[in-house]
ZAFIKE-459833 format. One record per residue (C-alpha): x, y, z. Coordinates in steps of 0.2 Angstrom, whole numbers, plus 5000, padded with zeros to 4 digits. Example, Ala and Ser with C-alpha at 12.3 -4.5 7.8 and 13.67 -1.06 7.14 Angstrom:
506249785039;506849955036;
//
This chain:
505452835110;503852945109;504553045095;504952885085;503152815089;502452985082;503552975067;502952795063;501152845065;501352995054;502252895040;500952755042;499552885040;500352965025;500552795017;498752745021;498152915013;499152884997;498452714996;496652774999;496952904985;497652774974;496052674976;495052804968;495952814952;495152694940;496252604928;495652514912;495452324913;496752224905;495552084902;494652094885;493351964879;492651944861;490751914863;489651884848;490951964837;491252124847;492752164859;492352214877;493352264892;492852164907;492852284921;492652224939;491852354950;492952414965;492452514980;492052704977;491852674959;490352754950;489552734933;490052904929;491952884934;492052724925;491252804909;492552944910;493952814912;493452714896;492852874887;491152794885;489352864888;488552804904;486952764895;487952654883;488652554897;486952534905;486152474889;487552354885;487452274902;485552274902;485552384918;484052494922;484952614934;486652674940;486752554955;488352454954;488952324966;490752294972;491452134963;490152154949;490852124931;490252244917;490652244899;491252404891;491552404872;493352424865;493452574853;494852674845;496652614843;497352494857;499052414859;498652234864;499452064864;498351954854;498551804866;497651914880;496051904871;494751794879;493851694866;492051644868;491551554852;492251444839;492351574825;493351684837;494551554841;494951534823;495251724822;496451714836;497351574828;497451664812;498151814821;499551704829;499951634811;500151804804;501251844819;500251994824;500751974843;500952144851;500352244836;499152394837;497452334832;495852424830;494852294840;493152364838;493352394820;494552264814;494152114825;492352144824;492452144805;493251974807;491851914817;490551964804;491151824793;490451704806;488751744800;489251714782;489951534784;488551454775;488751564760;490651544760;490451354760;489251364745;490551464735;491951334739;493051444750;493851394766;493551494782;495351534782;495451604765;493851704768;494651774784;496251824776;495251914762;494252004776;495852054785;496452134768;498252094773;499652134762;501552154763;502252334763;503852414767;503852514783;504952534797;504852424812;503752474826;503052624816;501252664815;500552784802;498752824798;498352864780;496752964781;496452964762;496352774761;495752744778;497152624781;498052584797;499852534793;500652424806;502252344809;502552184820;503852124831;504852014819;503351974808;502852034791;502452214788;500552234784;499152354780;497652324790;496152404782;494952484794;493052454793;492352604784;490652674784;490152614767;490752614749;489852534734;490852384728;490452404710;491052584708;492752664710;491952824716;490252834724;489152904711;489352994695;488653174693;487053184684;485653294678;484253174678;483653134695;482253004699;481552994716;480352864724;479252944737;478252834749;477052944758;475352914766;474053014757;472652904764;471652904748;470452774753;470052884769;469753034758;468552934746;467652874761;467253044770;466853124753;465652974748;463953034742;462352954748;461952934730;463452854721;462752904704;462953084708;464753134706;465253284717;466953364719;467853314736;467653454749;468353364764;470153314767;470653184780;471653264794;473153154792;473153174774;473353364776;475053354784;475753244771;474953344757;475953494764;477453394764;477253344746;476853524741;478553584749;479453444739;478653504723;479153684726;480953614729;480953534712;480353684704;481753794712;483053664708;482553654689;482853844689;484453864699;485353694694;484553654678;484053474684;482753364677;481853294692;480453164693;479553104708;478552944708;477352944723;476552794732;475152794744;475952694758;474952724773;475252594787;474652444777;476052314776;475152214762;474952374752;476752414753;477252234749;476152244733;476952414728;478752344730;478252184720;477652284705;478952434704;480752434697;481552504713;483252514704;482752654693;482752774708;484252874713;483552884731;481952844741;481052954754;479952864767;478852784772;478752884788;478052734799;479152604806;478352444800;478152494782;479852584782;480752424787;480052334771;480552474760;482252494769;482652304767;482252314748;483252474746;484752394755;484652234744;484752344728;485952474735;484752624734;484952764746;483452784757;482952924769;481952904785;481053074785;480053084802;480652954815;482052984828;482052794831;483352694820;482552524822;481752514805;483352554796;484652484807;486152394799;485652484782;487252574777;486252654763;485052744775;484952914782;483952964797;483353144797;482753164815;484153164828;483853034841;483253084858;484853024866;485953134856;484853284858;484953264877;486853244876;487053394865;485953494876;486953444892;488553494883;487853664878;487253704896;488853644903;489953754891;488853914893;488153914910;489453844922;489353994934;487453974937;486253914950;485353754945;483653714950;482853554945;480953554947;480353374948;478653354941;477353234949;478053084939;479853064943;480152904933;481652904921;481352984905;482353064892;482153234901;482753164917;484253094908;484753274904;484753314922;485853164926;487053204912;487253384917;487453344935;488853224931;489753354920;489653484933;490253384948;491653304938;492353474934;492253524953;491153674948;490253674965;491853644975;492653804967;491153914969;490153904985;488754014978;488253884965;487153744969;486253604960;484653584969;483153474966;481453524972;479853414972;478453524965;477053424972;477753444989;478453624989;477553704975;477953884970;478753924987;480053784985;480653864969;480654034976;481753984991;483053914980;483254064968;484754184969;484754364964;486554394960;486854254947;485854164933;484654034939;484453894926;482853804929;482453634922;480753554922;481253374916;479553324908;478553324892;476953284901;475653414896;474753434913;476453454922;477053594910;475353684911;475453684930;477253724933;477853844919;476653984923;477153974942;478953994937;478454144926;477654224940;479354224949;480154334935;479254494942;480454494956;481954414948;482754454931;484054314932;482854164927;483154054912;482153894908;482853754898;481453684887;481253524877;480753514858;479053434863;478553594871;478453684854;477053564849;475953624864;474653734857;473953794874;475653854880;475654034879;477254094869;477354254879;477754134894;479254064885;479854234880;479754294898;480754144904;482054174891;481853994887;483153894878;483053724869;483953624856;482953554841;483253484824;482153614816;481953804816;481153924804;481854094804;480554204796;481754354794;482754244782;482554304764;482454124757;481054084769;480054244764;480254194746;479654014749;478154074759;477654194744;477854054731;476953934742;475454054744;475354094726;475453914721;474353824734;473253974741;473653914759;474953954772;476453824773;476553714788;478153654797;477953494785;478053604770;479753674775;480353494780;479853424763;480753564754;482353544763;482353354761;482153364742;483353504740;484753434750;484753254744;484353304726;485953414725;486953284735;486453154721;486753274707;488453314713;488853124715;489153144733;487653044741;488352914753;489953014753;490353054772;491753174768;490853264754;490653454756;488953524761;487853534745;487653704737;485853734743;484953844755;483953744769;482453834776;482153734792;483453604795;485353604799;485853444791;487553364797;487553184795;488753064804;488952884802;488252794817;489352644819;488252554832;486652564820;487652564804;486652714797;486952904794;486053004807;485853194807;486653274822;486453454816;485453544829;484953724832;485053814848;483353904849;483154054861;481454134866;482254294870;481454424882;481354544867;479954424860;481054354847;481354174843;483154164837;484454024833;486054054842;
//
């Protein structure tokens, strides 16, 4: 009897253990809702589920989930419902889609009429494309079309001969071929990044390039500071407004790029410049008086308010436009003709975390929290990295590795020293761009290198702009950071540019000079080769001096964003190199 009892208890415990393990496995929700034209999984939070484990299940960034659900932190409550965007290809029964608005119901009805039940649909791209028509109802009515006709046209449905239950993807046409259960065979065109309607190809190759440049020279400011006490006496301007100088350098770099391209590619390049500044009325006046259609592409303005005006005008006339300085896409969002040069802070953080994770798994991690521990982009890097390391069980498999956080305000130099290890690499992250914290903490960490050669600091792009931060400190700490820009002064093309710049302008080029050169070189050749707005085009035959352009179509913002970053290492050999 006792043996039976023990066996029953063992079996019960075993089943309970299996049940407990099963509860930790997250499964995708089967409930999908279409909200404001976008498809979402509706996930109900269960016990022991974390934001990171949920993001892994749905292959979605944690910060994206937080943003969509208007959450400020990672705290989740059991029973709470969260929205998670549907992406990629998904097999789904059309009748399972929960509809929230009238237009969505008509879409579902059309899906049933076309007998698309149990088909494979690209919900985020295809259903969302259907929802877009809801915003165009008024235009549709004016043209005398019915909603159903418009929706059918938007679906781009056509009969084709393919085998039942087969799915093939034709990458050249961007078409998803789908068969249905007993229904007609169709081709469902996926939503592409962009292709001009009026041209079979994107753009023809050309030799004559016309560029519109909106740049703040601040001519009025320069006139003001050079104004003579006696207006009747004309004197040459001797002072330059400080902000003007940056953009003059920018423009000078552009002019040198034009000069080189005329020689190397036999191109005729004209740049029309407009002093845009931050004055909205001034930019409106410029847009009202120029023929924007004569430009092959437009650069600027650099400031958000005026950039929005020019971007809207460029979009209306199908003109490519480049946002040259901002890493925020708000001013050009939903403009499929727009390029964003500067990588967003979120993507820099994500790529930095990926790089550290892939190259320093067997390291000792020390996070030195500054005085202000509020969530910022630098702190997001720490969270992203910690989630990656814990999900891979790095700390479970290697007991010598730790991921420790220390408050500098409480433990100072000694707290960091206590956490250091001498036999493996110490990766130290100071998650801040606050000048006072950096000047206080970095020198103290540098003092620790006297007795430990295994220290490497992860820096941030903003640190490079701190003039009072001694570069020798960054070298000593073997500092590593990811950035959109880096000039390798050993490169022969860079040396040639500097020589030409000095000869032409009698000054040293600034970082803005290199940036202006790269923008004109890249986009002029892209235009000349007929590949602007062409996402699959090969890299232009041009040597960039500072940037590493790699543009990717950002579906969320409907723009092309540069995601080409450089890994910069301030090595102990006192060299700044791009890895």
